[in-house]
N, C-alpha and C positions, 0 to 999 in steps of 0.2 A: 158189576156196577159197585163205584167206591162207595167207602164208609162216610155219610156226611160230615164235615166239618160242625158241630154244634157249635154257638157262640151265645153271649149276652152284652148286651152293651147299656149303655147309659142311652137318651133322648137323643141328648145332645149331635149324638153322631149317625145318628136312623140314614140320614138319606145319603150322606158321603158312605157310608157305609154299604149299602144296598147297589147303588152307582158300581164301587169298587166289586163286589162279590158277583155281579151280573158279570161283568168283562170276565173278573178271574175264572168262573166254572164256564164263559162258553171256552177260553183259550187253554186252561186247562182238565176239560171233564171232570173237576171234579165238586163236588155238591157240598154247599153250604148252608147254613140256616143259623140265622142269628135273630136276637130276640131284642128289641129296644123297649127297655122301661124305665121307671125313675133309678138316678145312679145309686140313688143308696138303696133302695131296694134291690137294683143287680150283685151290689157288694153284698148284701147281706146274704144273699143266695149261694154266690160260691162261696162263703163261708160255712153256710151249714151244708156244704160238701154235695151240691144238685150236679147231676154230670155234667158239665163243659168241659170242649177242648179250650176253646180260648173268650177271654173277659176283655173289652176295652172300655175304659174310663179314666175319669182326669188323671194325669200323671202318678200324684201322690196317693189316690187312691189302689192303684196297682199296689205301688211299694208298701204301703198296710199290709196288701194280701201277699207281698213276696216276703214280708216279714214274718207272717199268719203258716208258712206251707203254705197256702191256698194258691199258691202259683210259681213256676218252678223260676229257683233262682236263675238269671243271664237267660232269662226268653223276654225282656220286657224291651217294649219295640215301640220309640217314638212314631206316632201316626201324622197326624196333623196339629196346628196351634188357631185356637179360635178367640175372636174376642169379644166383647156387650156390644148391642148394639140397643136403640130404643128406638119403641114406639108407639104410635097411639092410634085409637080408631081410624079408621077410613072416614073421611069426611070431616072430621076433630080440627081444632087448630095445631098449628104445627109449633111449637114451641121450641125457641132457639135451642141450643145443645152444640157450639162452637167450642166453649171454653170451659172451662170446670167453673167458671161463680156463673155461667148461662144455669148447667146442669142443673146445679145446687139451686137456684132460683126456680126451676119449671119444678123440681120435686117437689119444693116448699109453695108453690100456688098449686098444685097438683090436687085433685079431688080426693085420689087415691092411687095406691103404685103397686104394683108387683115385680118381683124377679124368683130368677130361680134360687130350689136350696140347695144346689152344687156348690162347689169351689166359687164361681163367682157372686152368686148370692151371698157368701160367708165375706168375701172380699168388698162390695157394698159397705155390709152393715157395718163394714169399719172404718171404711170412708163416711159414712152416716157420724160415727162418732167422733172421727178426726172431725167434721166441717162443724159436731156440737148439736146436730139434729135429729140427731136421734132420738131424742126422749118426746121430741115435736111432732114426727110424725110415725110413730111406732104404732098409734090407733088406728092410722091409714095405712097398714100394709095390709096388704093380700097374701097369704099364704097358697099359692098353689098347690093343689091336691097330686099324688103322685105321679108323673108318667104324664102329667098334663101341662101343655106349654102353655106359658104366660102369655102368650101373643092370642092361642084361643079365648083367656078370659077378657081380654084386651079388645077382639073383636066381638065379644058379645055386649060390651057395655058396661063389664064389672069391675073393670078397671081401668083407670084414665091413661097411666103412662108406666109401659112397660121396659122392663129389665130383662133379656136372658142372650144365649148366643146368636150373633147373627145367622148362622146354618138355622136355627130354629124358627128364625123369625120372616126366611126369604120364601116359603112358599104356600105362607097360611095367606087366604083371602082373608076378606074384612079389617085389615090393619093397615098404615101409612109408617112403613121403617122411615125415620128419623134421619139414624145413618149410625155409625157408630160413637161411643166415648170417646173425646177428644185426649190426644195419645198422652196430656198429664195425667189422668186417670184411669186408661185403658186399662182393664183389666184382661192380659193371656192367658188363657189355659191351655195347657198342651195332655192332647188325649192319646193315650197309650195303652199298647195292646200285651198278653201276657200268655203264659200257652199254662193251661189249672193242670195243678196237680193230679187232677180226674183224670186226665185225656191219656188215651192207651193210642192216640195218634200224633205225639209231638212235633215230629221229623214234617209229618204231612201240615200240622198247621204254620211250623217256620216256613215251609214253604211260600205259603200265601201270604204272612206277615211280612216277610221277604216283598215281595208283588208290591205289596199296600204301602212300603215305604219308597219304596223304588220313585225315580223318576218319572215313571211310568204313571203312576199316580196323580203325579204333579196337578194337570189341567182338573180332573175330576173333584179335587178337594177345594180348588178356588171357582168350580163354577158352583160350590154350595156354599160357599163365603169363608172355607178356609184354606188356611195357608199351609203347605207340608209341612212335617218340622225339621 
């Protein structure tokens, strides 16, 4: 029996990794177990030396882990590109988000809003600064607890307008996804994988990542609201 590949990822890639891992296990016989948590927590656990074989996070987070020696240099593999979507509670009025100005107006009109604490959230905060509305809306921003999807806060009625990776919105009940941000302000995050320095089976991990980055995995990525990287 093979030694399982142990991994950790951010929540954004949880669904697509579940599908890819399932197929890979069936084809290869290699067992894989990937835990999905908040991206910041995942990076901290890798930095603390917890024993993982692979880590899947936003590309810049993987770069930082390579720089600090926690992920092997040369092992980074880009897997998916993911855009940000906007959601309201199911049955709620659906604001227009078809243009940059429409999104700005929807935000200003919203009772409150929430967005990811990951890279897309950082980019949104910068966008609000550029628009000159950061001070106006700062008291209306609800920060989601680590590992809790923004969409679940929207579904409960705790948040009127939610922004997060489309992949994290697709399978949630109780929300209406208005669509993705318009091209002028869309925020694309590349999620990448790397072999952890603590791994004792680097080549086994590389074989799995080669499959995950291959054309054979493309359709699963699109099903989960992402594009192949």
